[in-house]
C-alpha positions as CSV (number, residue, x, y, z in Angstrom):
1,M,169.8,96.9,300.8
2,D,171.8,98.6,298.1
3,T,175.2,100.2,298.9
4,I,176.6,103.4,297.4
5,A,179.9,105.2,297.8
6,L,179.8,108.7,299.1
7,S,181.5,110.0,296.0
8,E,178.8,108.4,293.8
9,L,176.1,109.8,296.1
10,R,177.5,113.3,295.7
11,T,177.5,113.0,291.9
12,N,174.0,111.6,291.6
13,L,172.3,113.1,294.6
14,P,169.2,114.6,292.9
15,G,168.4,111.4,291.0
16,I,169.0,109.3,294.1
17,I,166.7,111.4,296.2
18,K,164.0,111.2,293.6
19,K,164.3,107.4,293.4
20,M,164.3,107.1,297.2
21,A,161.3,109.4,297.6
22,D,159.3,107.4,295.0
23,G,159.8,104.1,296.8
24,L,160.6,102.4,300.0
25,D,164.2,101.9,299.3
26,R,167.0,101.9,301.8
27,L,170.5,102.8,300.8
28,I,173.7,102.3,302.7
29,V,176.3,105.0,302.1
30,T,179.9,104.0,302.4
31,V,183.0,106.1,303.1
32,S,186.3,104.5,302.1
33,G,184.4,101.2,301.6
34,R,183.0,101.2,305.1
35,P,179.2,101.5,305.8
36,K,178.5,104.8,307.6
37,V,175.0,105.9,307.0
38,V,171.6,104.5,305.9
39,M,169.3,106.7,303.8
40,L,165.6,106.0,303.5
41,S,162.5,107.8,302.3
42,L,160.5,109.9,304.6
43,E,157.6,107.4,304.2
44,E,159.8,104.5,305.2
45,F,161.1,106.4,308.2
46,E,157.6,107.4,309.4
47,S,156.5,103.7,309.0
48,L,159.5,102.5,311.1
49,E,158.7,105.1,313.8
50,E,155.0,104.1,313.8
51,T,155.9,100.4,314.1
52,A,158.3,101.1,317.0
53,E,155.6,103.2,318.7
54,I,153.1,100.4,318.4
55,L,155.5,97.8,319.6
56,S,156.5,99.9,322.6
57,I,152.9,99.5,324.0
58,P,153.1,96.9,326.8
59,G,151.7,93.6,325.5
60,A,151.3,94.7,321.9
61,L,153.7,92.2,320.4
62,E,152.1,89.4,322.4
63,A,148.6,90.5,321.3
64,I,149.7,90.6,317.6
65,K,151.2,87.1,317.9
66,E,148.1,85.8,319.5
67,G,145.9,87.3,316.8
68,E,148.1,85.7,314.1
69,K,147.8,82.3,315.9
70,E,144.0,82.7,316.0
71,A,143.8,83.7,312.4
72,R,145.8,80.6,311.3
73,A,143.5,78.5,313.4
74,G,140.5,79.9,311.6
75,K,139.2,81.8,314.6
76,L,137.9,84.7,312.6
77,I,134.9,87.0,312.9
78,P,133.3,88.1,309.6
79,L,133.4,91.8,309.1
80,N,129.6,92.0,308.8
81,K,129.3,90.5,312.3
82,I,131.3,93.3,313.9
83,K,129.2,96.1,315.4
84,F,130.7,99.6,315.3
Protein backbone atom coordinates (compact mmCIF):
# COMPACT_ATOMS: atom_id res chain seq x y z
CA MET A 1 0.00 0.00 0.00
CA ASP A 2 1.39 3.39 -0.96
CA THR A 3 1.82 6.19 1.57
CA ILE A 4 1.34 9.91 1.00
CA ALA A 5 1.79 12.91 3.28
CA LEU A 6 -1.27 15.07 3.86
CA SER A 7 0.54 18.09 2.38
CA GLU A 8 1.21 16.20 -0.86
CA LEU A 9 -2.37 14.92 -0.92
CA ARG A 10 -3.70 18.49 -0.68
CA THR A 11 -1.47 19.61 -3.55
CA ASN A 12 -2.36 16.71 -5.85
CA LEU A 13 -5.89 15.82 -4.74
CA PRO A 14 -7.68 15.90 -8.13
CA GLY A 15 -5.09 13.66 -9.80
CA ILE A 16 -4.94 11.29 -6.85
CA ILE A 17 -8.73 10.94 -6.75
CA LYS A 18 -8.78 10.17 -10.48
CA LYS A 19 -6.03 7.57 -10.08
CA MET A 20 -7.79 5.97 -7.11
CA ALA A 21 -11.16 5.90 -8.91
CA ASP A 22 -9.59 4.23 -11.95
CA GLY A 23 -8.11 1.35 -9.95
CA LEU A 24 -8.34 -0.62 -6.79
CA ASP A 25 -5.53 1.23 -5.07
CA ARG A 26 -5.36 1.91 -1.36
CA LEU A 27 -3.46 4.88 -0.03
CA ILE A 28 -2.29 5.58 3.52
CA VAL A 29 -2.36 9.28 4.39
CA THR A 30 0.19 10.38 6.95
CA VAL A 31 0.18 13.43 9.21
CA SER A 32 3.54 14.41 10.66
CA GLY A 33 4.91 11.09 9.39
CA ARG A 34 2.29 8.99 11.19
CA PRO A 35 -0.36 6.93 9.37
CA LYS A 36 -3.79 8.42 10.05
CA VAL A 37 -6.22 7.50 7.27
CA VAL A 38 -6.64 4.99 4.46
CA MET A 39 -8.15 6.13 1.17
CA LEU A 40 -9.62 3.68 -1.31
CA SER A 41 -11.86 3.74 -4.35
CA LEU A 42 -15.60 3.37 -3.97
CA GLU A 43 -15.39 0.09 -5.91
CA GLU A 44 -12.80 -1.27 -3.47
CA PHE A 45 -14.85 -0.12 -0.47
CA GLU A 46 -18.02 -1.77 -1.80
CA SER A 47 -16.07 -4.98 -2.49
CA LEU A 48 -14.76 -5.04 1.08
CA GLU A 49 -18.27 -4.44 2.45
CA GLU A 50 -19.67 -7.27 0.32
CA THR A 51 -16.93 -9.64 1.46
CA ALA A 52 -17.57 -8.76 5.12
CA GLU A 53 -21.32 -9.30 4.61
CA ILE A 54 -20.78 -12.73 3.03
CA LEU A 55 -18.34 -13.78 5.75
CA SER A 56 -20.79 -12.68 8.46
CA ILE A 57 -23.19 -15.45 7.38
CA PRO A 58 -22.84 -18.27 9.90
CA GLY A 59 -20.86 -21.14 8.35
CA ALA A 60 -19.94 -19.21 5.19
CA LEU A 61 -16.17 -19.29 5.73
CA GLU A 62 -16.23 -22.99 6.53
CA ALA A 63 -18.31 -23.70 3.42
CA ILE A 64 -15.88 -21.72 1.26
CA LYS A 65 -12.91 -23.62 2.69
CA GLU A 66 -14.69 -26.96 2.14
CA GLY A 67 -15.44 -25.99 -1.47
CA GLU A 68 -11.80 -25.08 -2.06
CA LYS A 69 -10.73 -28.41 -0.56
CA GLU A 70 -13.14 -30.32 -2.81
CA ALA A 71 -11.97 -28.39 -5.88
CA ARG A 72 -8.32 -29.21 -5.14
CA ALA A 73 -9.32 -32.88 -4.75
CA GLY A 74 -10.96 -32.81 -8.18
CA LYS A 75 -14.50 -33.15 -6.85
CA LEU A 76 -16.00 -30.92 -9.50
CA ILE A 77 -19.33 -30.93 -11.32
CA PRO A 78 -19.18 -29.86 -14.97
CA LEU A 79 -21.35 -26.81 -15.69
CA ASN A 80 -23.39 -28.71 -18.28
CA LYS A 81 -24.43 -31.19 -15.55
CA ILE A 82 -25.92 -28.49 -13.34
CA LYS A 83 -29.68 -28.04 -13.77
CA PHE A 84 -31.07 -24.57 -13.26
